[in-house]
Phi, psi and omega in degrees: 000135181251167180290133181274116175265176181298331184280349183279331181289168187275060187285328188289328183273332182210133178289355177251010179059233180272356193281135182238312191199159169251128177259137169235129166256103199284333183220085191297323190293319174296306178307317177285001179065043185237023175296345184279350181269128178284157189298324184292350182274348178265154179227166179208112175057043181067020176242146182277156180257127177281314184213139169256115175274333175207147175209103192230154172235133174242124185219137177252101181276149175254332169185181181221163169220158189252126178246121173259124190227097184055048181062023169250149180248135177233150173255125173246115172273134176235151185167220175233132183197182193216136162258128189224131174225150187235116184213166175252143175251169193268333188217115336286156188291103183226162169263131189236142173243131178215167185203163172219135174275154189231145167242004182203149173227121182239128177206161182303141188290332174287336181285320178296316173294316176306320180282345171263358178053044172202183181229158185304162002277015190276067172295318176254155183290131186287153170055233191252026187284123168272144180234132177220126177229189188290339185228346186238133176231148180218122183246125177279140179287334174303334177294348180252356180278173190293134179251148183264354187216170188300309178310317192283327173292336173291321185286333181285319177298324182295311180294327172297320181295320180289324179295320175304303191291318193255348181241305190281318178290325181272331186242031185296314184297316172291330183291320183294325180291319178298315172311311186294320178295318187280338179288335184272201181247339194283315189286317188233357192228031183229124177300354178270346179278121187285160168292142172222108183253134175257124177240143175283315173189157191199144180055065178054043180059018175288336167239128180229136168049066189217143164257113178264130179260153169297321181210155181302144176213102189302310181298311181301325185281006169295137187306147176222133183298145177095344176247126178297315179193160182236117179218148182272067185221026181306313185288350185284339181226000171283169180297161182303329186299334185291346180274356182275114178302323173305305184305301186293334172288331172297325176298310184297329170299315180297316177298323181292317177296311179298324177305315174293312175313314182293311181310311193256353173231298188299304180304311178301325179286328180281317193255013184285000000 
């Protein structure tokens, strides 16, 4: 795998490159059905947590695949993303921020569709549609693109207002973290970076609220509030094709492309 430069993305074919939307899960703990876990049951570097103020996911999908497991259907989005949490520890009482970068988001297909208020094949929102449910938001990049007529400009101004109010203001810090990571080389554009998939539930809830890694990364696997576990067991439960190096390297190339498109096209549009 080689590093993806700006010129390698599809800028000449599409001014937005591969970008389609930003997916935001505003309250990951509720989304993953973990509200029954008290804050004091989370830990961070061997310290108890007093309050989790925020646990959110921002994800830039490049594509998806459907996984069938024991007659249940799951959606695996792959792309570039971040899990970000803001919390307070008890001794000394301080506000702490931590995060983990992601290359995949796995959830039951019915949960994905229920939060989109639609049915397949509309896995991604068409055109300029904004998606908003209790916990999941989706913002189309097309709403920020150049428009050719007055009506289009009005739509863009309206879309810009929604994105400022619902995305930039509440999630500016993780957006800036994700932008910085996608501008660099190590997180999403390196053959040494493992696949990192956040899942809400899988296999009849045998796996819940977990980050599954392609290979072990001791620093990454440190406990983080809001996530039940981080394990290097991704290849243990995904379909056998994930053990194929050619297949996984193909996914990495697509993730590297979307990361660069977000860094040099998407983030400047959102954060300008």
